[in-house]
Steps between C-alpha positions, in 0.01 A plus 500: 500500500826440316529510122777293357659675202663218312846576351644316201828554323429811300219641704535881523166637629510312822619788714260743329218265601628470859513879531152548355343237723679635809370850413150357521570338839519156353788288638712360215795261497742431215522125451769334284331234289740221611400560867134420447204686650499598870255315720315815604449636149157651441556648155741445206623746239689400184680822407618636172846465344667271257518162677781296351548756226163413343675207327273238345185706566449774748416339839537144372812405695385664822170320465682171545666602826384275787354798688233536239345171609471659841347812346243292317408314814470823692285652224266200507463541874390861460821693557508825298744476211590792270730476197620830349680526154762219509298369799198485271702308248614261772145465619365414161786258430419336831130470401389722781306687239397418142663633184858608435703812465712528188701747293343846459341571163758773457780245556669746737527568868246765609530713812222756534189589692175362371132519596301194597131460558373304800285220362398324823508691831377196698840345581747565780734657246245745356257556789631854564419600146165552327410283204587698188743725684808600304836491685852587377767230549851461366616208278851383434513177296607339176268204528172633625259403228225284649404208287232239561265282287172651393306244699703561813462871459122466471506306829707768669251766386200292603657439845601868553866406532631787289613754755645776283504601140732751331300810399542865424465775756123513446456126553462399138651156424663548161779359296688825535485471881639148496876532565602149431236332281331302779194314401193714567732746675529279802739639765419279797309181581392303805565134558225239556456658848510874541779484756744453207568774245763594249549825307770654281491862630690579816286618791798517731656769282206729546417447869725759669381862482856629475581306181210596284159383620296248692273336244661159567438493877155346464644192332755438774230542762361170371739341744303651792179318421 
């Protein structure tokens, strides 16, 4: 399989993603957004960064790139699509997933390791975890606060589309463990179909043993299913 890592002006986690996927034996290809998706693509990753300087809203300009219509079509046909950090913002702005990511409650950029609890271990992106398992992942964002209407959030909960919630080391979901003020501590959600997911923490930054851990590998292995 070949995972297309879509690059926009301002992407800066694309090569990290390529290296992490390659380490897992997953073929990955950097794809400039103006070039469109390759014909043989079998997975798509929207990497982190600051596409177009986060002007207007984080991810809003990149979401209007023509390639995103191709990404939506691919997602609807069952192709695995993963958006990470800025990629999550692009994914939500493209309506691949519900809700939106906006300015952190702290109103500042936050770069730190956090704990998240696996809420649904029945998706390609979480199948290598146990439900309720606590994993450590890094975050690096200024607009990572997940917002969604109460009704839509109720639907997400009812449909088991919440993948991760911020928690403390013991797995308790608390206000203190919420780094950005996300509604109900949501850190990652699935699209209408489980082949699509977005999350704010960076699994590619904690997938290589020589740079601090492997907790994020299981998420990237979702491309193998």
